[in-house]
C-alpha positions in Angstrom: -12.3 -38.8 -11.1 -12.4 -39.8 -14.8 -13.9 -38.0 -17.8 -14.0 -41.2 -19.9 -16.3 -44.1 -20.3 -15.5 -47.3 -18.4 -13.2 -48.4 -21.3 -10.9 -45.3 -20.5 -10.9 -44.4 -24.3 -14.1 -42.7 -25.2 -14.4 -39.2 -23.8 -17.6 -38.1 -21.9 -18.9 -35.1 -23.9 -22.2 -34.7 -22.0 -24.1 -36.1 -19.0 -27.8 -36.5 -18.5 -29.2 -37.3 -15.0 -32.6 -38.4 -13.7 -34.2 -39.7 -10.5 -36.5 -42.7 -10.7 -39.4 -41.4 -8.7 -42.4 -43.8 -8.6 -45.2 -41.3 -9.0 -48.1 -41.3 -11.5 -45.9 -39.8 -14.2 -43.3 -42.5 -13.8 -44.3 -44.6 -16.8 -44.7 -41.7 -19.1 -41.2 -40.3 -18.2 -39.7 -43.8 -18.6 -41.2 -44.0 -22.1 -39.9 -40.6 -23.0 -36.4 -41.5 -21.9 -36.3 -44.8 -23.8 -37.5 -43.0 -27.0 -35.1 -40.1 -26.5 -32.0 -42.2 -25.8 -32.9 -44.6 -28.7 -33.1 -41.6 -31.1 -29.8 -40.2 -29.7 -28.2 -43.6 -30.6 -29.8 -43.5 -34.1 -28.2 -40.0 -34.5 -24.8 -41.8 -33.9 -24.1 -40.8 -30.3 -22.8 -43.5 -27.9 -24.4 -43.8 -24.4 -23.3 -45.5 -21.1 -25.6 -45.5 -18.1 -24.5 -45.5 -14.4 -27.0 -47.3 -12.2 -28.4 -45.4 -9.2 -26.6 -48.0 -6.9 -23.3 -46.5 -8.1 -24.3 -43.0 -7.2 -23.3 -41.4 -3.9 -26.9 -41.0 -2.6 -28.3 -44.2 -4.3 -31.0 -42.3 -6.1 -29.6 -40.7 -9.3 -29.0 -42.4 -12.7 -26.3 -40.8 -14.9 -26.4 -41.2 -18.7 -22.9 -40.5 -20.2 -22.8 -39.4 -23.8 -19.9 -39.7 -26.3 -19.8 -38.3 -29.8 -17.7 -40.5 -32.1 -15.6 -39.1 -35.0 -18.3 -39.7 -37.6 -20.8 -37.6 -35.7 -18.4 -34.8 -34.9 -17.3 -34.3 -38.6 -20.9 -34.5 -39.8 -22.1 -31.7 -37.4 -18.9 -29.7 -37.7 -19.9 -29.2 -41.3 -23.5 -28.4 -40.4 -22.4 -25.8 -37.7 -19.7 -24.4 -40.1 -17.0 -24.9 -37.5 -13.6 -23.6 -38.6 -10.6 -25.9 -38.1 -6.8 -25.6 -38.8 -5.7 -25.7 -42.4 -2.1 -24.3 -42.3 0.2 -22.8 -39.7 0.1 -19.0 -39.6 3.1 -17.6 -41.5 2.4 -13.9 -40.9 5.2 -12.5 -38.7 4.1 -11.4 -35.2 3.9 -7.7 -34.4 7.1 -5.8 -33.5 7.7 -6.0 -29.7 6.7 -3.1 -27.7 9.6 -1.4 -25.8 7.3 -1.0 -22.8 6.8 -4.8 -22.6 9.7 -5.3 -20.1 7.9 -2.8 -17.8 4.7 -4.7 -18.1 6.4 -8.1 -17.4 5.0 -8.4 -13.8 1.5 -8.2 -15.2 2.1 -10.9 -17.8 1.1 -14.6 -17.5 3.3 -17.5 -18.9 3.1 -17.9 -22.7 1.6 -21.4 -22.4 -1.3 -20.1 -20.3 -1.9 -17.0 -22.6 -1.7 -18.9 -25.9 -2.5 -22.6 -25.2 -2.6 -23.4 -29.0 -0.4 -22.5 -32.0 -1.8 -19.9 -34.4 -3.3 -21.4 -37.6 -5.0 -20.3 -40.7 -8.5 -21.9 -40.6 -11.3 -22.9 -42.9 -14.8 -24.3 -42.4 -14.8 -28.0 -42.0 -15.9 -30.2 -44.9 -16.4 -33.9 -44.6 -15.3 -34.6 -48.1 -12.0 -32.8 -47.8 -10.6 -34.3 -44.6 -7.0 -34.6 -45.9 -6.9 -30.8 -46.3 -7.0 -30.2 -42.5 -4.2 -30.6 -40.0 -5.7 -33.8 -38.3 -2.9 -35.3 -36.1 -5.2 -37.1 -33.7 -8.9 -37.7 -34.1 -9.6 -37.8 -30.4 -8.1 -34.3 -29.8 -8.8 -32.6 -33.1 -12.0 -31.1 -31.8 -11.6 -29.4 -28.5 -13.9 -30.4 -25.6 -15.9 -27.1 -26.0 -16.5 -27.8 -29.7 -17.5 -31.3 -28.8 -20.0 -30.2 -26.1 -21.4 -27.6 -28.5 -22.1 -30.3 -31.2 -23.7 -32.7 -28.7 -25.9 -29.9 -27.3 -27.0 -29.1 -30.8 -28.1 -32.7 -31.3 -29.8 -32.9 -27.8 -31.9 -29.8 -28.5 -33.2 -31.2 -31.7 -33.7 -34.9 -30.9 -37.3 -36.1 -30.8 -38.8 -38.1 -28.0 -42.3 -39.0 -29.2 -45.7 -37.6 -30.1 -48.0 -36.2 -27.4 -51.5 -34.7 -28.0 -50.9 -35.0 -31.8 -47.7 -32.9 -31.7 -44.2 -34.1 -32.3 -42.2 -33.4 -29.2 -38.4 -32.9 -29.1 -35.4 -31.3 -27.3 -33.6 -31.8 -24.0 -35.0 -28.5 -22.7 -38.6 -29.7 -22.7 -37.5 -33.0 -21.0 -35.8 -30.9 -18.3 -38.9 -28.7 -17.9 -41.2 -31.7 -17.5 -38.9 -33.5 -15.1 -38.0 -36.4 -17.3 -34.3 -35.6 -16.8 -33.1 -33.5 -13.8 -29.9 -32.1 -15.4 -27.9 -32.0 -18.6 -24.4 -30.6 -18.7 -20.8 -31.1 -20.1 -18.1 -32.0 -17.6 -15.3 -30.0 -16.2 -12.0 -31.7 -17.0 -10.6 -32.0 -13.5 -10.9 -30.7 -9.9 -10.1 -27.0 -9.7 -7.7 -27.3 -6.8 -5.5 -30.1 -8.1 -4.5 -31.8 -11.3 -6.2 -35.0 -12.5 -4.4 -38.3 -12.2 -5.3 -39.2 -15.8 -2.4 -38.2 -18.1 -4.9 -37.7 -21.0 -6.6 -34.9 -19.1 -5.9 -31.3 -20.1 -6.3 -29.8 -16.6 -7.4 -26.5 -18.1 -9.8 -25.9 -15.2 -6.9 -26.2 -12.7 -4.8 -23.8 -14.8 -7.7 -21.3 -15.0 -8.2 -21.5 -11.3 -4.5 -21.0 -10.4 -3.8 -18.3 -13.0 -7.1 -16.4 -13.3 -9.8 -17.2 -10.7 -7.8 -16.4 -7.5 -8.1 -12.8 -6.2 -4.4 -12.6 -5.5 -3.9 -12.6 -9.3 -6.0 -9.4 -9.6 -3.1 -7.4 -11.2 -2.4 -10.1 -13.9 -3.8 -10.0 -17.4 -6.6 -12.5 -18.3 -5.8 -15.7 -20.3 -8.4 -14.9 -22.9 -7.4 -17.6 -25.4 -7.6 -20.3 -22.6 -11.0 -18.9 -21.4 -12.3 -19.1 -25.0 -10.9 -22.6 -25.5 -12.5 -23.9 -22.3 -15.8 -22.0 -22.1 -16.4 -20.9 -25.8 -16.3 -17.6 -27.6 -19.4 -16.1 -26.0 -18.0 -16.2 -22.4 -14.5 -15.3 -23.7 -15.8 -12.1 -25.4 -17.6 -11.1 -22.1 -14.4 -11.3 -20.1 -12.4 -9.6 -22.9 -14.9 -6.7 -22.8 -15.0 -6.6 -19.0 -11.2 -6.6 -18.8 -10.9 -3.8 -21.4 -13.6 -1.7 -19.7 -11.7 -2.0 -16.4 -8.4 -1.0 -18.1 -10.1 2.1 -19.5 -11.7 2.9 -16.2 -8.2 3.3 -14.7 -7.6 6.5 -16.7 -11.0 7.9 -15.8 -10.5 7.0 -12.1 -7.1 8.8 -12.0 -8.5 12.0 -13.6 -11.6 11.8 -11.3 -9.4 11.4 -8.2 -7.3 14.4 -9.3 -10.5 16.5 -9.7 -11.7 15.4 -6.3 -8.3 16.3 -4.7 -8.5 19.7 -6.4 -11.8 20.2 -4.6 -10.3 19.0 -1.3 -7.3 21.3 -1.5 -9.3 24.4 -2.5 -12.0 23.9 0.2 -10.4 26.7 2.3 -10.4 29.1 -0.7 -14.1 28.7 -1.3 -15.6 32.1 -0.7 -19.3 30.8 -0.6 -18.7 28.4 2.3 -16.5 31.0 4.0 -19.4 33.5 4.0 -22.0 30.9 5.0 -19.7 29.8 8.0 -18.8 33.4 9.0 -20.8 34.3 12.2 -20.9 37.9 11.0 -22.4 37.0 7.6 -24.0 33.5 7.6 -24.7 33.8 11.4 -26.7 37.0 10.8 -28.8 35.8 7.8 -32.2 34.5 9.0 -33.6 32.0 6.5 -37.3 31.4 5.9 -38.7 28.1 7.4 -38.2 25.0 5.3 -41.7 23.6 6.1 -45.1 25.0 7.0 -46.2 25.9 10.5 -43.9 23.3 12.4 -40.5 24.6 11.2 -38.8 27.6 12.7 -36.6 30.4 11.2 -33.0 29.3 11.0 -29.6 30.9 10.6 -27.6 30.2 7.4 -24.4 29.2 9.2 -26.1 26.0 10.4 -25.4 24.6 6.9 -21.7 25.4 7.2 -20.4 21.8 7.1 -22.6 20.7 4.1 -21.6 23.9 2.1 -17.9 23.0 2.7 -18.4 19.4 1.6 -20.4 20.6 -1.4 -17.3 22.3 -2.7 -15.6 18.9 -3.0 -17.9 18.1 -6.0 -19.1 21.5 -7.1 -16.0 23.3 -8.5 -14.3 24.2 -11.8 -12.8 20.7 -12.0 -16.3 19.3 -12.2 -16.8 21.1 -15.5 -13.5 19.8 -16.9 -14.3 16.2 -15.7 -17.7 16.3 -17.4 -16.1 17.2 -20.7 -13.3 14.7 -20.2 -15.8 11.9 -19.5 -17.7 12.8 -22.7 -14.5 12.2 -24.7 -13.4 9.2 -22.6 -16.6 7.3 -23.3 -16.0 7.8 -27.1 -12.4 6.6 -26.8 -13.6 3.5 -24.8 -16.2 2.5 -27.4 -14.0 3.1 -30.4 -11.0 1.3 -29.0 -13.3 -1.6 -27.9 -14.4 -1.9 -31.6 -10.7 -2.3 -32.6 -10.1 -4.8 -29.8 -13.2 -6.7 -30.8 -12.1 -6.8 -34.4 -8.7 -8.2 -33.4 -10.4 -10.9 -31.3 -12.8 -11.7 -34.2 -9.8 -12.5 -36.4 -7.8 -14.4 -33.7 -10.8 -16.5 -32.7 -12.0 -17.4 -36.2 -15.2 -15.4 -36.0 -14.6 -13.2 -39.1 -17.1 -15.1 -41.3 -19.3 -16.1 -38.4 -22.4 -13.9 -39.0 -25.5 -13.7 -37.0 -27.4 -15.1 -40.1 -26.1 -18.5 -39.1 -27.9 -18.2 -35.8 -30.9 -16.7 -37.6 -31.3 -19.9 -39.6 -31.3 -22.0 -36.4 -34.8 -21.9 -34.9 -35.5 -22.2 -31.2 -36.8 -25.6 -30.3 -39.6 -23.9 -28.4 -40.6 -22.0 -31.5 -40.7 -25.1 -33.6 -42.8 -26.9 -30.9 -45.4 -24.2 -30.3 -45.9 -23.0 -33.9 -48.0 -25.6 -35.7 -48.6 -23.7 -39.0 -45.9 -23.8 -41.7 -44.7 -21.8 -44.6 -41.8 -21.8 -47.1 -38.6 -20.0 -46.0 -37.5 -17.7 -48.9 -33.8 -18.3 -47.9 -33.7 -22.1 -47.5 -36.7 -22.8 -49.7 -37.9 -25.3 -47.0 -41.2 -25.5 -45.1 -40.8 -24.3 -41.5 -43.1 -23.3 -38.7 -44.2 -19.7 -38.3 -46.4 -17.6 -36.0 -49.4 -15.9 -37.6 -49.4 -12.1 -37.6 -52.6 -11.9 -35.6 -51.1 -14.1 -32.8 -47.9 -12.0 -32.9 -49.9 -8.7 -32.6 -51.9 -10.0 -29.6 -48.7 -11.3 -27.8 -46.9 -8.0 -28.4 -49.9 -6.0 -27.0 -49.9 -8.1 -23.8 -46.1 -7.8 -23.6 -46.1 -4.0 -24.1 -49.0 -3.4 -21.6 -47.1 -5.5 -19.0 -43.9 -3.6 -19.5 -45.8 -0.3 -19.4 -47.5 -1.3 -16.1 -44.2 -2.2 -14.4 -42.5 1.0 -15.6 -45.6 2.9 -14.2 -45.1 1.0 -10.9 -41.5 2.3 -10.7 -42.7 5.9 -11.3 -45.4 5.4 -8.7 -42.9 4.1 -6.2 -40.5 7.0 -6.9 -43.4 9.4 -6.3 -44.1 7.6 -3.0 -40.4 8.1 -2.0 -40.8 11.8 -2.9 -43.9 12.0 -0.7 -41.9 10.3 2.0 -39.1 13.0 1.6 -41.7 15.8 1.9 -43.6 14.2 4.8 -40.6 13.3 7.0 -38.7 16.5 6.3 -40.8 18.5 8.8 -40.4 15.8 11.3 -36.6 15.8 11.0 -36.5 19.6 11.1 -38.5 19.9 14.3 -36.6 16.9 15.9 -33.2 18.4 15.2 -34.1 21.9 16.3 -35.6 20.7 19.6 -33.2 17.8 20.6 -30.1 18.8 22.6 -28.4 15.3 22.1 -28.1 15.9 18.3 -26.3 19.2 18.9 -22.7 17.9 18.4 -23.5 16.6 14.9 -26.2 19.1 13.9 -23.7 21.0 11.7 -23.0 17.9 9.7 -26.4 16.1 9.8 -28.8 18.8 8.5 -32.5 18.0 8.1 -31.9 18.0 4.3 -29.1 15.4 4.5 -31.0 13.2 7.0 -34.0 13.2 4.7 -31.8 12.5 1.6 -29.9 9.6 3.2 -33.0 7.8 4.6 -34.9 8.4 1.3 -31.9 7.0 -0.7 -31.8 3.9 1.5 -35.5 3.4 1.2 -35.3 3.9 -2.6 -32.5 1.3 -2.8 -34.6 -1.3 -1.0 -37.6 -0.6 -3.3 -35.3 -0.9 -6.4 -34.0 -4.3 -5.3 -37.6 -5.6 -4.6 -39.0 -4.4 -7.9 -35.9 -5.9 -9.7 -36.4 -9.3 -8.1 -40.1 -9.3 -9.2 -39.6 -7.9 -12.7 -36.9 -10.4 -13.7 -39.4 -13.2 -13.5 -42.1 -11.2 -15.3 -39.7 -10.2 -18.2 -38.7 -13.9 -18.8 -42.4 -14.9 -18.7 -43.5 -12.3 -21.3 -40.5 -13.0 -23.5 -41.4 -16.7 -23.5 -45.0 -15.8 -24.3 -43.9 -13.8 -27.4 -42.3 -17.0 -28.7 -39.2 -15.4 -30.4 -38.0 -17.2 -33.5 -34.3 -17.6 -32.7 -32.0 -17.6 -29.6 -30.5 -14.3 -30.7 -34.0 -12.7 -31.1 -35.0 -14.1 -27.7 -31.9 -12.6 -26.0 -32.3 -9.2 -27.8 -36.0 -8.9 -26.7 -35.3 -9.8 -23.1 -32.3 -7.5 -23.1 -34.4 -4.5 -24.2 -37.1 -5.2 -21.7 -34.8 -5.7 -18.8 -32.6 -2.7 -19.7 -35.6 -0.4 -20.1 -37.0 -1.5 -16.7 -33.6 -1.2 -14.9 -32.8 2.1 -16.5 -36.0 3.6 -15.1 -35.6 1.7 -11.8 -32.0 2.7 -11.0 -31.8 6.2 -12.5 -35.2 7.7 -11.9 -34.4 8.8 -8.3 -31.1 10.4 -9.6 -32.9 12.2 -12.4 -35.4 13.5 -9.8 -32.7 14.9 -7.5 -30.6 16.3 -10.5 -33.4 17.9 -12.5 -36.5 18.4 -10.5 -35.7 18.8 -6.8 -35.6 22.5 -5.8 -36.6 23.7 -9.3 -40.3 24.1 -8.7 -40.4 25.3 -5.1 -42.1 28.7 -5.6 -41.3 31.3 -3.0 -42.5 32.2 0.5 -46.2 33.0 0.5 -46.7 31.2 -2.9 -45.1 27.8 -2.5 -46.0 25.0 -4.9 -47.4 21.8 -3.4 -47.5 18.1 -4.5 -51.2 16.9 -4.5 -52.0 20.2 -2.9 -50.8 18.8 0.4 -47.0 18.5 0.6 -44.7 21.5 0.0 -42.0 20.8 -2.6 -38.5 20.3 -1.4 -35.9 23.1 -1.5 -32.2 22.6 -2.2 -29.6 23.2 0.5 -28.3 26.8 0.3 -25.0 25.3 -1.0 -26.9 23.6 -3.9 -28.5 20.3 -4.7 -25.3 18.7 -6.0 -24.3 17.2 -2.7 -27.7 15.5 -2.4 -27.3 14.0 -5.9 -23.8 12.8 -4.9 -25.4 11.1 -1.7 -28.1 9.5 -3.8 -25.6 8.2 -6.4 -23.2 6.8 -3.8 -25.8 4.9 -1.9 -27.5 3.4 -5.0 -24.3 2.6 -6.9 -22.3 1.3 -3.9 -25.3 -0.6 -2.5 -26.0 -2.3 -5.9 -22.3 -3.3 -6.2 -22.0 -4.7 -2.7 -25.3 -6.6 -3.0 -24.4 -7.8 -6.5 -21.1 -9.3 -5.2 -22.8 -11.0 -2.2 -25.4 -12.5 -4.5 -22.9 -13.7 -7.1 -20.3 -15.2 -4.7 -21.8 -16.1 -1.4 -25.2 -17.5 -2.5 -23.8 -20.2 -4.9 -21.1 -21.1 -2.4 -23.7 -21.7 0.4 -25.9 -23.7 -2.0 -22.9 -25.9 -3.1 -21.8 -26.4 0.5 -25.3 -27.4 1.5 -25.5 -29.9 -1.4 -22.0 -31.3 -0.8 -22.2 -31.8 3.0 -23.3 -35.4 2.8 -20.9 -36.4 0.0 -17.9 -35.2 2.1 -18.5 -38.1 4.5 -17.7 -40.6 1.8 -14.3 -41.5 0.4 -13.4 -39.4 -2.6 -13.0 -42.4 -4.9 -16.8 -42.9 -4.6 -17.6 -39.3 -5.6 -17.3 -39.4 -9.4 -16.6 -36.5 -11.7 -20.2 -36.4 -13.1 -21.6 -36.4 -9.5 -19.2 -33.7 -8.4 -20.4 -31.5 -11.3 -24.0 -32.5 -10.8 -23.9 -31.0 -7.3 -22.7 -27.6 -8.6 -25.0 -24.7 -9.6 -26.3 -24.2 -13.1 -25.0 -21.1 -15.0 -28.0 -21.1 -17.2 -28.7 -19.6 -20.7 -29.2 -16.2 -19.1 -26.2 -16.3 -16.8 -24.1 -14.0 -19.1 -27.0 -11.7 -19.7 -27.2 -10.8 -16.0 -23.4 -10.1 -16.0 -23.7 -7.7 -18.9 -26.8 -6.0 -17.4 -25.0 -5.4 -14.1 -22.0 -3.8 -15.9 -24.0 -1.7 -18.3 -26.1 -0.3 -15.4 -22.8 0.6 -13.6 -21.6 2.2 -16.9 -24.7 4.4 -16.7 -23.8 5.6 -13.2 -20.3 6.6 -14.2 -21.3 8.4 -17.4 -24.8 9.8 -16.9 -24.2 11.5 -13.5 -20.4 11.7 -13.3 -20.4 15.5 -13.1 -21.9 15.2 -9.6 -19.4 12.6 -8.4 -15.9 12.4 -9.9 -15.1 9.4 -7.6 -17.7 7.2 -9.4 -15.1 5.8 -11.9 -12.8 5.0 -9.0 -15.6 3.1 -7.2 -16.4 1.3 -10.4 -12.7 0.4 -11.0 -12.4 -1.1 -7.5 -15.6 -3.0 -8.0 -14.6 -4.3 -11.5 -11.2 -5.6 -10.3 -13.1 -7.6 -7.7 -15.9 -8.5 -10.3 -13.5 -10.1 -12.8 -12.1 -12.4 -10.1 -15.5 -13.1 -8.5 -17.0 -14.0 -11.9 -14.0 -16.2 -12.9 -14.0 -17.9 -9.4 -17.7 -18.7 -9.4 -17.6 -19.9 -13.1 -14.5 -22.1 -12.4 -15.4 -23.5 -8.9 -19.1 -23.0 -8.2 -20.9 -23.7 -11.5 -21.2 -26.6 -13.9 -19.3 -26.1 -17.1 -21.6 -24.0 -19.4 -22.3 -25.3 -23.0 -19.9 -23.5 -25.3 -21.5 -20.9 -27.7 -20.2 -18.7 -30.4 -20.5 -14.9 -30.5 -18.5 -12.4 -32.5 -19.4 -9.3 -30.5 -21.2 -8.1 -27.3 -24.3 -7.9 -29.4 -27.2 -5.5 -28.6 -25.2 -4.2 -25.6 -23.0 -2.3 -28.0 -26.0 -0.2 -29.2 -27.1 0.4 -25.6 -23.7 1.6 -24.7 -23.6 4.0 -27.7 -27.0 5.4 -26.7 -25.9 5.9 -23.1 -22.7 7.7 -24.3 -24.7 10.2 -26.3 -27.3 10.7 -23.4 -24.4 11.2 -20.9 -23.3 14.4 -22.7 -26.8 15.9 -22.4 -27.3 14.9 -18.7 -23.9 16.1 -17.6 -24.4 19.4 -19.4 -27.7 19.9 -17.6 -26.2 18.8 -14.2 -23.4 21.4 -14.5 -25.9 24.1 -15.7 -29.0 23.5 -13.4 -27.9 21.3 -10.5 -24.4 22.7 -9.8 -24.0 26.4 -8.6 -21.2 27.1 -11.2 -23.1 29.2 -13.7 -24.7 31.6 -11.1 -21.2 32.0 -9.6 -19.7 32.8 -13.0 -22.4 35.3 -13.9 -21.9 37.0 -10.5 -18.1 37.0 -11.0 -18.2 38.6 -14.4 -21.3 40.8 -14.3 -22.4 41.6 -10.7 -19.3 41.6 -8.5 -18.5 45.0 -6.9 -15.3 44.0 -5.1 -12.3 43.9 -7.5 -9.9 42.5 -4.8 -12.2 39.6 -3.9 -14.7 39.2 -6.8 -16.7 36.3 -5.1 -17.3 38.1 -1.8 -21.0 39.1 -1.4 -22.2 36.2 -3.6 -24.2 34.5 -0.9 -26.0 37.7 0.0 -26.6 38.4 -3.7 -28.1 34.9 -4.3 -30.7 35.2 -1.4 -33.9 37.2 -1.8 -35.8 39.1 0.9 -39.3 38.2 2.1 -41.5 40.2 4.5 -42.8 37.9 7.2 -46.1 39.7 7.5 -46.9 38.6 3.9 -47.0 34.9 5.0 -50.5 33.4 4.6 -51.8 31.4 7.7 -50.9 28.1 5.9 -47.2 28.9 5.8 -46.7 31.1 8.9 -44.6 29.5 11.6 -46.3 29.0 15.0 -43.4 30.8 16.8 -41.4 34.0 16.1 -39.7 34.6 19.5 -37.2 37.1 18.2 -40.0 39.2 16.5 -38.3 38.9 13.1 -39.6 41.2 10.3 -37.8 39.6 7.2 -36.4 36.3 6.2 -34.3 35.2 3.3 -34.8 32.5 0.7 -32.7 31.1 -2.3 -33.9 32.8 -5.5 -33.5 36.0 -7.6 -36.6 38.1 -6.8 -37.3 41.7 -6.2 -37.7 42.7 -2.4 -41.1 43.5 -0.9 -40.5 47.3 -1.1 -40.0 47.2 -4.9 -42.7 48.0 -7.4 -42.3 44.6 -9.0 -42.2 42.8 -5.6 -41.4 39.1 -5.6 -41.1 38.9 -9.4 -37.9 37.6 -11.0 -35.0 40.1 -11.3 -32.9 40.7 -14.5 -30.1 38.7 -12.9 -32.4 35.6 -12.9 -32.9 35.9 -16.6 -29.2 36.5 -17.2 -28.4 33.3 -15.3 -31.0 31.3 -17.2 -29.7 32.6 -20.5 -26.1 31.7 -19.4 -27.3 28.2 -18.4 -28.9 27.6 -21.8 -25.9 29.0 -23.7 -23.6 26.8 -21.6 -25.6 23.6 -22.4 -25.6 24.4 -26.2 -21.9 25.2 -26.2 -20.8 22.2 -24.1 -22.9 19.7 -26.0 -21.7 21.0 -29.4 -18.0 21.0 -28.3 -18.2 17.5 -26.8 -20.2 16.1 -29.7 -17.8 17.6 -32.3 -14.8 16.1 -30.5 -16.6 12.8 -30.1 -17.5 12.4 -33.8 -14.1 13.6 -34.8 -12.4 11.0 -32.6 -14.8 8.3 -33.8 -13.9 9.3 -37.4 -10.2 9.4 -36.7 -10.1 5.9 -35.2 -10.8 3.1 -37.7 -13.0 0.2 -36.4 -10.6 -2.5 -37.7 -6.8 -2.1 -37.2 -4.8 -2.0 -40.5 -2.7 -5.1 -39.6 -5.9 -7.1 -38.8 -7.4 -6.2 -42.2 -4.1 -7.4 -43.9 -4.2 -10.7 -42.0 -7.9 -11.3 -42.9 -7.1 -10.7 -46.6 -4.0 -12.9 -46.4 -6.0 -15.8 -44.7 -8.8 -15.6 -47.3 -6.3 -15.6 -50.2 -4.4 -18.6 -48.8 -7.6 -20.6 -48.0 -8.9 -20.0 -51.5 -5.5 -21.0 -53.0 -5.3 -24.2 -50.9 -8.9 -25.2 -51.8 -8.3 -24.4 -55.5 -5.1 -26.5 -55.6 -6.9 -29.3 -53.8 -9.8 -29.3 -56.3 -7.2 -29.3 -59.2 -5.5 -32.3 -57.7 -8.8 -34.2 -57.4 -9.6 -33.4 -61.0 -6.3 -34.6 -62.2 -6.8 -37.9 -60.3 -10.2 -38.4 -61.9 -8.9 -37.7 -65.4 
């Protein structure tokens, strides 16, 4: 179980594996490997090959790679890696008096801060005596070493084919020359290594971070960064911070929900609907043509009571609160990010460094060259005409898939309209459903089945589109890794935004808004009558839709993330378990694990950002959404850490000083959430019509809301039904029926036209939207202005470090000059 060459001294920084299959490509692959390995040795790397006879299955060769000191210092300068120059002399922050209360959540200091705090400077080969080099073998951490070796592997040539120079490990993996390339974990995750030179960081991470029983503990971010690199470290820092902030939103959301629960009995609307003398006497117009019968309003008693849980005054407060919460979250994250940037030596790490590093695929596919104005060197470029054609194909493909989602959503709406009549007639005529008929209304049955169907379609389209998005992004040939990731991010996010939220937007803003009225209903494709909302409002249906899609996505996501890699690894390991452990080497153990991949982190961010949309865009309809998200994220942190530590090969360390393009996406969603929640409260909830009735139309001073239900229902004369709408049966010989709208009665001179109350309510809704948006936006921008992006103490530390570094370098140059003179 060693991580060293056979001499026990040289550390294995990377492993390549291949299978010697004797097919027609065998000689070509052998030639490529010889050339590639020869060029790696010319670049200064040291190789050691394990014969297939030594491997557990007798088929796989392993090439172990070690980067000697000379190679490390050369490429540390190329990659601008910062290294210790002087111990940090800035006194630590004053201790927080609440620290003793938070002690149970803390991890041991050695786990939280595995390295002393240093001032750092970019490495320079000529000034080695400047840096705090105690031991050359441990000066560069394993994550730095594997990053350097990976840089060499991605740029090492392996020959010329079809007149083009070929290079890079990625191409060799794609064409099957090598089967895998990965850095090693430092030990088993469940026990420490026997070798005293091993750091055992994987074991520490598993024991202190990756086990679910540690869910209440803080995350050892410095150790995560040291082991996996800054890019993965910043993801877990963001996920942890987001989860902490969710705690506040979840508590307030739970209080709002409990308010709705405790005031259910005081809700006058549901009282009137449930009252046999009021709701029992109101005969409602049929909910579908011909097949449906007239029905009594009190049959929706249960759903009107449950609707109050989410449609009450607390909903308005929570919508405003979440508008401010999202600003606080984003602003405080910027401060947290600035602190991490300083602590992790990323202050001077700019994306320009990544911009200068071309993707190997770009270099390979672009044969034409031109001078780079920055570096003044000739480099490959993609002609403008080729770019335009590729973007046209890419844009058309994305547009086609977004259209496919909209088409599938329309299909689900048609399903809702088509099966509603079936559910209505089934529930009216089936005696066995009588015990639950109060709870399971035709509206709710349609909504639940449609939401489940919609969720299945979402997951299928997602699965297919992921592959399409990667294919079209590869076809565009982006110039740098950062450009590649940003383009893929925008494509995937646009698609998933439409895919996950379109059904919620339909229920929130379209369902029940374009119904018409009895005798003049509106139809989809001139065939299916548009859906009506429940007499208690559409909000309960939006809540149902949101719960099924959000909870379903989270459950499916955790199954996919945890169980699938575990099953794959178990399947791959089952033979190896029959052999003694001493024959199962460290590189073979890691070879049998799953690959995290270059896009592994991308999918983690995407999952969390989609969840962020659910808890911000539609939170006015479901105050418990932040609580659901909080419970999921507590599990998510441990699932992600467990799978990364136990089920996946060690990813190649990469640098990142922020969450990148996701920050802009979160900012956009934060602004959009204020608008959507204002519209949900105004148009989906029943709050504004109730308030207008309370202040302008109520006639009972003792109980201002009594009579609201009767006031909100208009009267229709049954004899005015055209044949298309007229029910087949009217056994009670009814003359009138009621429907949800504000229209004049049949005996009025302006029969069936909108009343003044309708226009009052519409004006109140529009006024509410304008006022709520302006109030929340003013508070948001004021809060954002008040909170500086970089904390004052971090600014001071950055200035102090720059000053000291310049001073040390200046003194060093002076000393050198004196020696020369």
